[in-house]
GUVEXKE-654713 format. One line per field, with one value per residue: residue number from 1; x negated, y negated, z negated of N, C-alpha, C in turn. Coordinates in steps of 0.001 Angstrom, whole numbers. Each point is the difference from the previous one (the first is absolute). Layout:
i (NUM;...)
n_c1 (X;...)
n_c2 (Y;...)
n_c3 (Z;...)
ca_c1 (X;...)
ca_c2 (Y;...)
ca_c3 (Z;...)
c_c1 (X;...)
c_c2 (Y;...)
c_c3 (Z;...)
***
This chain:
i (1;2;3;4;5;6;7;8;9;10;11;12;13;14;15;16;17;18;19;20;21;22;23;24;25;26;27;28;29;30;31;32;33;34;35;36;37;38;39;40;41;42;43;44;45;46;47;48;49;50;51;52;53;54;55;56;57;58;59;60;61;62;63;64;65;66;67;68;69;70;71;72;73;74;75;76;77;78;79;80;81;82;83;84;85;86;87;88;89;90;91;92;93;94;95;96;97;98;99;100;101;102;103;104;105;106;107;108;109;110;111;112;113;114;115;116;117;118;119;120;121;122;123;124;125;126;127;128;129;130;131;132;133;134;135;136;137;138;139;140;141;142;143;144;145;146;147;148;149;150;151;152;153;154;155;156;157;158;159;160;161;162;163;164;165;166;167;168;169;170;171;172;173;174;175;176;177;178;179;180;181;182;183;184;185;186;187;188;189;190;191;192;193;194;195;196;197;198;199;200;201;202;203;204;205;206;207;208;209;210;211;212;213;214;215;216;217;218;219;220;221;222;223;224;225;226;227;228;229;230;231;232;233;234;235;236;237;238;239;240;241;242;243;244;245;246;247;248;249;250;251;252;253;254;255;256;257;258;259;260;261;262;263;264;265;266;267;268;269;270;271;272;273;274;275;276;277;278;279;280;281;282;283;284;285;286;287;288;289;290;291;292;293;294;295;296;297;298;299;300;301;302;303;304;305;306;307;308;309;310;311;312;313;314;315;316;317;318;319;320;321;322;323;324;325;326;327;328;329;330;331;332;333;334;335;336;337;338;339;340;341;342;343;344;345;346;347;348;349;350;351;352;353;354;355;356;357;358;359;360;361;362;363;364;365;366;367;368;369;370;371;372;373;374;375;376;377;378;379;380;381;382;383;384;385;386;387;388;389;390;391;392;393;394;395)
n_c1 (-50832;1017;93;1253;-162;309;1208;497;128;1308;240;1290;316;-823;-61;1014;-907;214;740;283;-136;11;-643;-2;-1103;-1267;-540;-1190;-149;-1090;462;1206;-640;-887;1046;650;-1120;-46;1200;79;-572;694;-572;442;-904;1085;506;-468;1284;-131;1142;1024;941;644;1064;114;1270;-439;1119;-809;650;67;-624;823;-837;979;-504;128;659;-1100;394;-1052;-210;-272;-1056;267;-1324;387;-1308;42;-543;1137;-980;-339;-898;1077;-477;1274;452;611;271;630;-397;1008;-489;-26;1304;394;1094;489;1154;266;-606;796;-1113;971;327;-1249;-136;1125;-396;-1117;68;-921;343;-208;975;835;985;-579;-187;1184;523;-874;389;1292;-384;-627;1279;348;655;721;-29;1033;50;1277;41;268;1310;-702;425;-75;1026;341;-1078;-1066;-1034;-304;-280;-1111;1032;-1014;885;635;-1155;-404;1168;-74;-1284;313;1104;-697;-1047;812;664;-1117;-525;1157;15;-1297;277;1153;-268;779;-207;832;283;51;-624;-686;696;687;81;421;-148;509;-1039;425;70;-18;373;-579;689;-845;1293;-165;-1115;783;817;-1032;-549;1204;41;-1230;414;952;-1208;207;589;-1038;830;-264;-1173;647;-885;-318;-617;549;-641;657;-801;842;-1014;-62;1230;-837;-298;1166;-704;-850;1026;526;-1261;-176;1264;125;37;-554;-543;745;-409;-1216;75;569;-912;-971;524;227;-1260;-670;719;725;471;-416;688;-122;566;851;-567;255;1119;-391;576;-314;-1113;-93;535;-685;-673;1111;454;-1072;-53;1286;-580;-1191;-775;-1053;184;1307;-250;-891;994;923;-682;-381;-1110;143;-676;-685;443;-366;-965;654;-172;865;791;-212;130;979;532;-397;476;846;951;507;-863;-602;44;-81;128;1289;-282;-929;867;928;-824;-344;1278;-110;-1040;-551;-190;220;661;-1078;656;-1188;947;-685;-770;617;-804;763;-1015;646;-1126;787;311;1134;309;-1016;-526;-1054;-227;1282;-175;-1125;658;983;-898;-625;1197;329;-1215;133;1191;-1041;480;-187;-690;417;-869;729;-955;920;-1200;629;340;1246;1292;212;-367;1266;-166;-710;805;732;-1151;-294;1227;-73;-1224;502;1122;-719;-820;1084;451;-1248;600;-377;-496;-1019;1135)
n_c2 (-98333;-323;-1307;464;-513;-1153;490;-189;-1312;38;613;103;1191;671;1107;258;498;1289;-595;-704;-1296;-504;-1158;-602;-562;111;-849;297;-1186;-32;-1125;523;1080;-676;-706;1134;586;-1237;-49;1259;-546;-778;921;641;579;-501;1213;70;-166;1288;252;-271;-235;1146;-573;1131;101;887;700;493;1135;-123;717;-758;-197;-883;369;-1321;264;-657;-1098;-14;-1278;145;-784;96;-1;-238;181;-1051;1196;25;139;-883;785;360;-795;82;650;-1047;896;-1118;405;-843;-1112;-197;171;1144;131;-1189;67;-1069;1038;461;663;624;-451;345;408;665;208;172;1235;-258;1260;145;-689;982;-706;-1083;710;593;-1192;-289;1164;-303;-1232;911;400;-220;1165;-1037;574;-774;1031;-250;-115;1247;-108;-703;966;488;-817;1274;-191;441;-734;1221;-1054;131;456;810;837;-1054;-504;1201;277;-1230;140;1188;-399;-1057;738;914;-987;-614;1156;318;-1186;127;1233;-370;-1244;-993;-82;-991;965;844;749;374;1020;-1155;362;1085;-811;-683;-731;738;-1299;341;-1261;-563;-1055;121;-268;-634;-293;-168;-679;-637;-106;-393;-668;-435;-161;-463;16;1061;-1105;-547;-158;1192;-586;-225;884;-528;-864;-1048;-435;-1148;-359;-1040;90;1295;40;965;-668;479;888;30;92;817;398;156;315;-314;-1163;926;310;-1047;-383;428;-565;-1041;40;274;-992;-633;326;-173;-1111;-556;1210;-352;-1089;-119;-1088;475;1027;-944;-703;-1244;110;-1288;494;1024;-795;-939;1134;720;-920;-70;1293;-284;-1054;516;-655;429;-1113;233;1249;-459;-847;954;1021;365;-715;-195;1116;-745;-810;967;765;1089;-197;968;-436;-1281;322;796;-1033;-827;824;-71;-219;-538;880;-521;-1325;-12;1285;-312;-1117;622;986;-916;-655;1173;301;-1266;689;-899;877;638;321;-634;-1050;-522;-923;-279;-735;-1162;-423;-1090;-345;-935;-678;-966;1240;-699;743;366;325;-689;102;-359;-873;-392;145;-669;-809;-4;-128;-929;-499;113;-504;-499;-1195;-277;-807;-941;-432;-1062;-562;-947;-521;-282;1056;-405;25;-1042;1165;-190;-1262;59;1040;-920;-631;241;-388;-943;-285;65;-624;-884;0;-111;-910;-410;468;-1122;968;-798;-636)
n_c3 (-13504;833;-234;28;1198;-557;206;-1238;130;-167;-1138;-56;444;-758;716;-795;-809;-216;-955;1109;-293;1234;-131;1170;-481;437;894;-523;560;763;527;172;396;722;388;193;419;514;-584;420;1073;-820;-772;1087;776;575;122;1209;214;232;-681;811;-879;270;-571;-674;-331;-868;-79;-906;122;-1313;-922;-690;-1021;122;1174;-38;1132;280;650;782;-213;1291;-118;1286;135;1257;63;789;-80;679;858;-932;-534;-692;-972;-375;-1068;-515;-948;-340;-1213;-227;-540;-1295;145;-553;-736;334;664;-774;-558;970;275;676;-1192;-212;1255;-273;-1251;702;-540;-918;263;1295;618;-361;490;-478;-1104;78;224;-965;-557;79;-297;-746;151;-1271;42;-377;-1182;-291;-839;-321;-1310;-370;136;884;788;-1226;-198;131;780;-647;330;409;-696;722;699;-256;-492;-510;-418;-348;-578;-479;-247;-494;-613;-374;-286;-504;-616;-325;-324;-559;-587;-221;-370;-549;-379;445;1289;-327;-901;998;-901;1065;-491;2;-1277;614;1045;-1018;-340;-1021;-314;-1284;-77;-1060;-400;-1023;-296;1149;-692;-1062;806;556;-1198;-429;1157;-229;-1263;790;534;-785;-483;651;1023;477;6;-1146;-455;-1171;816;-606;-1094;-118;-976;-52;-858;361;-486;-304;-1130;-426;-688;1014;837;-910;-45;1299;260;-1271;626;786;-1174;-414;1207;-311;-1191;588;968;-845;-715;1161;288;-1146;-248;-942;203;1219;319;-1296;547;-917;626;921;97;-186;-1205;-60;533;-818;-885;626;-11;4;-844;-770;258;-128;-546;290;844;656;698;-70;357;863;227;73;507;-1227;136;-1302;100;-844;946;836;-469;-375;-1286;-263;989;-279;-1269;356;658;-925;-921;1041;-925;1103;464;-1061;201;1316;-260;-180;-629;-684;-108;-204;-801;-508;-34;-374;-432;787;973;-1132;1100;468;470;-276;-87;1103;-802;149;-973;-128;-777;-694;-255;491;315;-217;1069;756;-1141;386;-1316;-128;983;-605;-1158;592;522;-1159;-596;910;-130;-1300;419;663;-397;1297;-803;826;-896;310;-711;-112;-101;-1151;748;133;-292;781;496;351;-355;-1101;-156;619;305;-1273;-267;932;-428;-1223;369;691;-1062;-768;851;-151;-1099;-603;-730;313;348)
ca_c1 (1335;112;1301;819;312;1396;759;745;-756;600;1209;741;132;-554;831;-219;-202;622;-628;-787;554;-1109;370;-1071;62;-612;-1337;-994;-1058;-1313;-55;933;-558;-1107;572;725;-903;-1017;122;-629;-1458;-318;-1375;-844;114;1098;-161;728;812;-363;1210;1302;544;1456;400;1268;392;606;533;-362;573;-860;718;-372;-112;1317;663;791;-598;35;-825;-1169;-267;-1372;-413;-864;-693;-549;-812;218;-1355;-24;-541;-1085;380;237;-1165;389;1176;-384;1146;-450;887;-242;-160;1220;880;1136;758;1359;123;-586;-1460;-536;-1087;438;655;-1028;-136;1307;306;-1107;-657;-1348;-381;-1255;-24;-216;297;-1157;-1096;177;-84;-1418;-447;718;-590;-1252;296;493;1418;112;1209;107;1265;358;125;1388;830;298;1179;1185;81;173;-1258;-1193;-1179;-722;-1292;-1131;403;-835;763;847;-858;-445;1163;263;-993;262;1242;-198;-883;777;980;-695;-457;1150;410;-957;-189;1260;906;-85;-1323;-523;-756;-599;-1441;-176;-485;376;-1132;-773;-1287;-703;-573;1052;-567;885;-731;839;-581;456;981;-11;-1086;556;882;-788;-688;1029;281;-1145;126;1072;-170;637;1421;171;59;-1281;-355;275;-657;-837;-1405;-817;640;-673;511;-455;240;1099;274;405;250;936;-525;-946;779;635;-985;-733;934;1133;1285;843;324;1436;661;-299;757;1408;133;-154;1166;1145;-307;-265;877;-639;-533;-1406;-702;833;-633;-154;-1254;-1090;-20;406;1454;848;-126;646;1459;566;-822;759;455;-1117;-723;885;513;-1061;-1026;-1270;-488;723;-481;-1327;159;846;-587;-1345;-1140;-839;600;376;1293;975;251;125;-1308;-400;-284;-1217;-1135;-275;-433;-1401;-801;204;569;1432;376;298;997;1167;-251;888;-398;-1294;222;565;-1047;-932;709;16;-1359;-82;-1248;-988;457;-948;574;-1118;240;-992;556;-697;478;-542;198;-664;-588;788;1388;607;1070;-695;-1385;-964;-591;1057;-50;-1221;259;916;-785;-813;896;386;-1135;-211;1061;-217;314;-1022;496;-784;394;-607;280;-243;-381;787;1371;996;762;379;-1180;415;-552;-1455;-392;690;-859;-489;1129;115;-1127;188;1043;-536;-925;836;592;-1073;-274;-891;582;-618;-50)
ca_c2 (-557;-1349;-608;-120;-1393;-369;-332;-1192;-897;42;786;-431;1121;1272;1142;518;1429;438;-508;-1179;-1056;-821;-1145;-910;-1263;-1088;233;-1016;-234;-152;-1253;88;911;-691;-1027;629;617;-958;-274;1080;-87;-1415;-164;944;-54;907;726;-552;1080;498;419;-360;1080;121;321;698;369;1323;459;1420;657;764;449;-647;1025;261;957;-741;-312;-1462;-509;-837;-906;113;-888;754;-929;774;-866;142;258;328;1329;295;926;-511;395;819;-501;-576;-163;-796;-62;-1309;-143;-160;-1140;65;1248;-127;-385;-1290;88;910;-637;-479;-1302;-1005;-999;-614;-961;-916;326;524;1100;546;-199;1356;43;-585;960;1106;-594;-158;1279;247;-848;628;1210;1091;52;-402;510;-688;364;-310;1204;447;-607;-1403;-187;408;-854;857;659;-819;640;933;-682;842;1395;560;872;-847;-718;950;348;-1150;-79;1136;-210;-1120;484;881;-796;-827;925;349;-1204;-330;1094;483;-1083;-437;-233;-1304;77;1320;237;1420;753;-631;-188;1239;-124;-1150;80;-484;-509;-633;-978;-637;-1035;38;1086;734;974;1146;702;651;1163;991;702;877;1154;864;5;1197;-263;-508;1037;290;-973;-1370;-225;-1188;164;-873;-813;-1251;-641;-1351;-123;920;297;1396;585;-845;-368;-1101;-1182;-534;-745;-1000;-1004;456;-648;800;1277;205;530;1431;630;71;985;1343;264;399;1254;1119;-55;-512;1093;193;-1273;-922;-1319;-351;571;-561;-1457;-716;212;-990;183;1268;-148;-690;403;228;-1304;-870;498;28;-1348;-830;699;175;-1266;-238;975;-403;-1182;319;989;-334;564;706;1265;-67;-676;692;1383;317;189;1401;372;-662;627;1273;-295;-400;1129;1113;1114;104;1407;472;-816;-226;1024;-100;-1198;322;941;-758;-854;864;480;-1076;-410;226;97;954;1372;725;-41;-55;-934;-1084;-1137;-1281;-801;-1352;-467;-1229;35;-859;479;-42;996;1279;-290;577;1218;1006;450;801;1338;666;399;1154;1159;381;664;1293;894;379;-1019;-974;-1331;-1199;-909;-1307;-925;-1369;-848;-1217;153;353;1223;166;140;288;-961;88;1327;316;575;1328;920;338;874;1295;759;379;1123;1163;397;557;1351;48;368;-869;-1318)
ca_c3 (-117;537;-188;1196;278;-229;1200;-344;-877;-1327;-149;-1178;-932;458;-342;-1341;-179;-1250;-1212;323;835;454;812;374;-738;744;507;-300;973;-632;-755;-1123;-989;-658;-879;-1110;-973;-440;-1432;-752;130;-146;-488;729;1444;376;1268;1142;576;1321;700;-579;-829;-156;-1374;-170;-1353;-114;-1276;-53;-1176;-884;-1200;-1258;-1047;-569;881;975;1294;94;1102;-266;1122;492;1084;916;886;1116;862;1440;483;1419;279;-945;-1067;-1348;-790;-1129;-724;-1288;-889;-1139;-1158;-614;-1439;-799;248;-914;-6;534;1404;371;-86;1012;750;1312;-183;-292;1061;245;-1064;-199;-1256;200;-876;500;1453;484;1441;684;-64;949;1330;319;556;1253;1022;428;760;-840;-366;-1395;-662;-1286;-636;-1382;-824;-83;-1034;244;848;-753;-1187;-1175;-286;-106;575;-882;-28;-410;-78;1060;897;848;942;1024;809;855;1079;890;760;924;1066;875;730;988;1043;831;719;1048;957;561;358;1399;554;-389;-1245;-141;39;308;-1150;-1271;-906;-106;677;-557;-1338;-906;-1240;-978;-793;-998;-856;-1387;-103;1254;-52;-720;939;1045;-573;-306;1258;287;-891;514;1453;551;239;1356;1039;648;1019;-454;-1284;-80;349;-826;-1033;-313;-1205;-322;-1427;-313;-1407;120;-1321;-730;-1315;204;373;-1201;-780;771;536;-805;257;899;-651;-231;1190;23;-1083;390;1080;-555;-866;828;693;-905;-1164;-1211;-815;381;155;-773;-141;-1407;-474;798;-4;-1205;-155;670;1442;337;-120;1175;1143;1231;492;368;1175;1168;249;551;770;-691;-535;-1246;-991;-462;-858;-1151;-905;-495;721;-961;-443;-1422;-108;841;-394;-1418;-620;68;1387;450;-691;674;1367;-108;-484;940;-778;288;110;-1353;-708;865;1039;1162;738;615;1103;1119;568;715;1190;978;368;1450;730;-506;222;843;1348;946;1103;4;-730;-81;-1124;79;-1367;-397;-1347;-884;25;-1333;-65;-236;-331;936;-555;128;1394;132;-544;922;1169;-409;-105;1362;647;-635;459;1391;1008;364;-356;264;-1083;204;-1096;452;-1117;-150;511;-1009;235;1400;852;1373;946;64;492;1250;1052;-401;122;1416;324;-661;702;1304;-213;-279;1278;829;-438;-1156;-1287;-1008;658)
c_c1 (-4;1429;749;379;1485;659;799;-839;502;1137;671;114;-590;912;-322;-157;652;-785;-747;823;-1144;510;-1224;181;-570;-1320;-879;-968;-1335;-29;910;-543;-1144;513;658;-959;-963;55;-691;-1515;-501;-1437;-993;165;1101;-329;842;729;-491;1225;1223;593;1520;317;1380;285;691;608;-150;575;-1073;798;-602;-130;1302;764;821;-793;147;-867;-1173;-260;-1490;-204;-1045;-564;-720;-792;265;-1357;-64;-536;-1164;500;249;-1051;343;1279;-419;1281;-485;1071;-301;-319;1322;784;1173;777;1304;-2;-593;-1522;-607;-1080;427;725;-1022;-69;1313;277;-1129;-715;-1426;-304;-1351;-158;-251;281;-1189;-1168;150;6;-1454;-557;663;-582;-1333;224;461;1525;84;1336;39;1349;216;-114;1471;719;433;1283;1304;24;207;-1290;-1082;-1158;-613;-1480;-1088;412;-614;795;867;-819;-452;1149;337;-951;176;1222;-141;-898;759;977;-659;-518;1149;442;-927;-105;1286;907;-245;-1405;-608;-878;-817;-1519;-189;-608;378;-1223;-945;-1381;-831;-692;972;-624;1125;-854;941;-793;614;964;-2;-1138;418;863;-793;-709;991;361;-1148;42;993;-62;653;1492;254;149;-1375;-247;256;-656;-873;-1443;-909;843;-831;658;-637;299;1090;120;589;334;857;-559;-1005;732;626;-968;-590;901;1382;1346;888;417;1491;756;-248;847;1469;219;-81;1160;1177;-231;-30;930;-762;-532;-1464;-777;860;-707;-233;-1288;-1225;-136;319;1526;871;-61;662;1514;622;-683;794;454;-1165;-724;864;643;-1035;-992;-1339;-548;672;-451;-1334;61;720;-703;-1407;-1082;-918;681;474;1354;1104;404;204;-1383;-487;-362;-1318;-1237;-384;-493;-1482;-895;68;493;1498;464;394;1158;1297;-57;899;-382;-1312;190;558;-1067;-1013;614;-56;-1367;-209;-1436;-912;456;-1050;437;-1057;266;-1070;609;-913;631;-744;352;-771;-553;807;1481;554;1128;-575;-1481;-952;-536;1019;-10;-1248;252;929;-752;-864;857;436;-1110;-246;1030;-54;343;-1239;579;-1017;510;-760;463;-432;-227;831;1425;940;784;256;-1252;355;-674;-1510;-453;528;-927;-483;1099;159;-1111;211;1044;-504;-966;756;604;-1029;-428;-919;773;-558;-128;-591)
c_c2 (-1405;-482;-75;-1452;-261;-360;-1276;-866;77;1006;-415;1120;1250;1131;500;1504;421;-500;-1304;-979;-916;-1153;-851;-1306;-1156;475;-1185;-103;-88;-1225;53;902;-673;-1052;628;532;-1002;-249;1058;-160;-1428;-246;896;-222;959;765;-657;1140;364;332;-694;1217;-75;463;647;150;1350;141;1512;603;755;347;-627;1073;287;1047;-654;-170;-1491;-470;-832;-844;62;-1034;747;-964;796;-932;291;166;274;1404;352;930;-755;596;913;-535;-359;-232;-686;-44;-1285;90;-288;-1251;-36;1283;-48;-597;-1373;-4;891;-714;-560;-1335;-1130;-1081;-707;-1123;-997;186;457;1026;561;-178;1320;135;-550;982;1096;-513;-217;1259;280;-825;505;1338;1187;-74;-290;424;-592;325;-754;1294;383;-680;-1408;-226;343;-776;819;695;-1029;758;964;-370;903;1453;723;843;-810;-753;917;375;-1126;-20;1147;-278;-1132;430;862;-808;-866;872;351;-1180;-270;1096;398;-1107;-500;-437;-1313;78;1284;-68;1491;722;-601;-274;1197;-116;-1168;359;-663;-363;-560;-899;-600;-971;127;1169;848;991;1248;828;759;1238;1077;801;937;1247;1021;75;1219;-183;-520;1167;182;-993;-1432;-301;-1256;345;-834;-797;-1256;-602;-1354;-247;943;245;1404;669;-946;-421;-1148;-1290;-646;-861;-1180;-1071;262;-556;766;1326;176;513;1502;723;136;1017;1415;358;490;1349;1180;39;-423;1117;283;-1318;-1106;-1338;-394;552;-636;-1511;-572;17;-989;126;1298;-153;-605;419;104;-1319;-820;457;36;-1366;-896;865;-128;-1300;-349;936;-449;-1224;338;903;-402;656;782;1283;-32;-653;738;1358;132;344;1437;436;-600;616;1311;-207;-381;1198;1213;1246;148;1448;577;-744;-194;1010;-110;-1196;244;914;-710;-854;821;534;-1028;-632;379;163;1142;1451;858;34;-41;-881;-1093;-1313;-1213;-796;-1319;-727;-1289;101;-819;356;14;1009;1383;-306;718;1330;1138;575;847;1443;791;510;1221;1267;483;782;1384;1026;252;-1017;-805;-1386;-1049;-1066;-1308;-946;-1393;-913;-1286;107;406;1229;262;7;192;-924;169;1316;309;578;1408;1051;449;970;1403;845;456;1168;1282;532;657;1389;115;402;-820;-1410;-1071)
c_c3 (590;-166;1318;219;-188;1331;-233;-921;-1424;6;-1287;-1005;619;-441;-1403;27;-1292;-1210;213;825;374;849;297;-755;801;602;-390;1180;-745;-913;-1222;-1098;-761;-978;-1225;-1053;-623;-1505;-847;-25;-229;-470;732;1491;450;1272;1087;693;1402;838;-599;-695;-23;-1411;20;-1486;48;-1381;-9;-1268;-781;-1247;-1237;-1083;-744;796;1083;1295;242;1159;-517;1247;353;1102;832;1036;1088;908;1468;680;1486;207;-927;-1093;-1291;-932;-1174;-609;-1416;-798;-1267;-1083;-771;-1488;-667;393;-981;188;787;1405;337;-7;1076;821;1345;-79;-105;1074;290;-991;-242;-1328;303;-1084;428;1501;722;1489;791;15;1047;1436;425;632;1350;1142;507;696;-814;-128;-1489;-585;-1404;-655;-1306;-803;-100;-1164;309;792;-713;-1313;-1266;-426;-287;649;-1013;-47;-584;-240;1192;991;953;1029;1133;929;964;1188;982;873;1008;1158;996;853;1072;1149;945;851;1190;1066;711;501;1434;398;-479;-1243;-118;48;206;-1195;-1339;-845;0;619;-527;-1310;-959;-1354;-863;-868;-1021;-848;-1387;-206;1266;90;-733;946;1057;-537;-424;1243;373;-863;528;1524;652;229;1413;975;641;1130;-388;-1346;61;343;-891;-970;-219;-1241;-207;-1477;-468;-1507;-62;-1330;-823;-1354;110;355;-1227;-807;766;600;-583;433;973;-640;-270;1218;132;-1044;373;1115;-549;-929;833;681;-966;-1202;-1246;-899;343;47;-625;-149;-1449;-594;663;-200;-1375;-92;769;1520;462;44;1252;1302;1295;612;537;1261;1250;257;664;775;-706;-579;-1315;-1100;-599;-900;-1303;-1006;-434;855;-926;-456;-1446;-209;736;-567;-1506;-552;168;1402;456;-650;693;1429;11;-346;923;-729;241;69;-1360;-630;793;1152;1225;870;724;1207;1221;662;780;1294;1114;231;1464;464;-365;109;702;1448;1099;1220;-51;-487;87;-1141;-12;-1297;-252;-1410;-1000;13;-1418;-159;-258;-167;955;-531;-73;1417;256;-431;912;1226;-318;-39;1378;691;-589;450;1504;1060;339;-233;403;-969;165;-1102;434;-1199;11;488;-1123;459;1478;874;1468;1014;162;645;1400;1072;-344;120;1447;401;-566;726;1374;-114;-274;1305;912;-460;-1185;-1248;-1150;559;-903)
***
């Protein structure tokens, strides 16, 4: 596969395909790209861009669990490789930002917020020759909806729909943006940080939903949080967002906040989780499980007896456990020993389970690293994807 040379330097609007709107945003030169990503790598050696990168914004239609058809904003980064082969495609699912429109990840660079510098991260890959795909989660473009946070089916549907739309855009649109074969001839990797790791593994569990030829070739997890019950205990302050999302999806008859949270927190849950983004949530909600959850729920959560004491809640949480379907997609997991969001030993157990179910897993643990391993692991990630592209099933 080779990138078709651009005939025009810039275009204002690309042709829209059914269920999709697309527009050109900007081009990053080598220098501009290096300057933009520098903040993300402030404590590490930053990669030096090999190619300038064109940026497009797509609005892709998907289906919210409420049944509403809703658009999702996607940032698409296309390296200007000239006649050189593009190295692969890299779809990145962001970490937690919040449930409502002002918290959409695509707003981060516009508002000068530092949630995770997700645009800089994907631009880092694009500057090395990868097609970069950075979607928001569904629900952010509609003020009547909230993000279906940690809802595995929605996350997988999002990644499938975005992959299909980007493939169509690159393979069918005007010559300025066309890549011969679209995504079909590229190594397709879904990566995710924290919550995004849950999304990437949810997509791997449902790899059969992708059209033939567009299935995922690899999964990368940066401190992935794949089990909701573990998240509730290890990083409790984000649990109310999960509870509110599941309440709206499954109804209170199956997922009642009053059976999970302390009474005063359950009473104002809908208001409190839809008036602030993740930073506000972390400041507002208790970090100690004993102060956040009801006594009965926490006791069962610790004892792993939710199936007996809260069967409906347990069933929902199990339904949204990600990664353990036996998908057999090659996997790279990058974990810090000082991660305060997902415990290193929780991640160890997940890796063991993945391997037992048939996935080849490259598991790299970084001594002293915290939750964000994207910077320290960057060179290894590039090597792993290149090995996957070279045909290795055990990169």
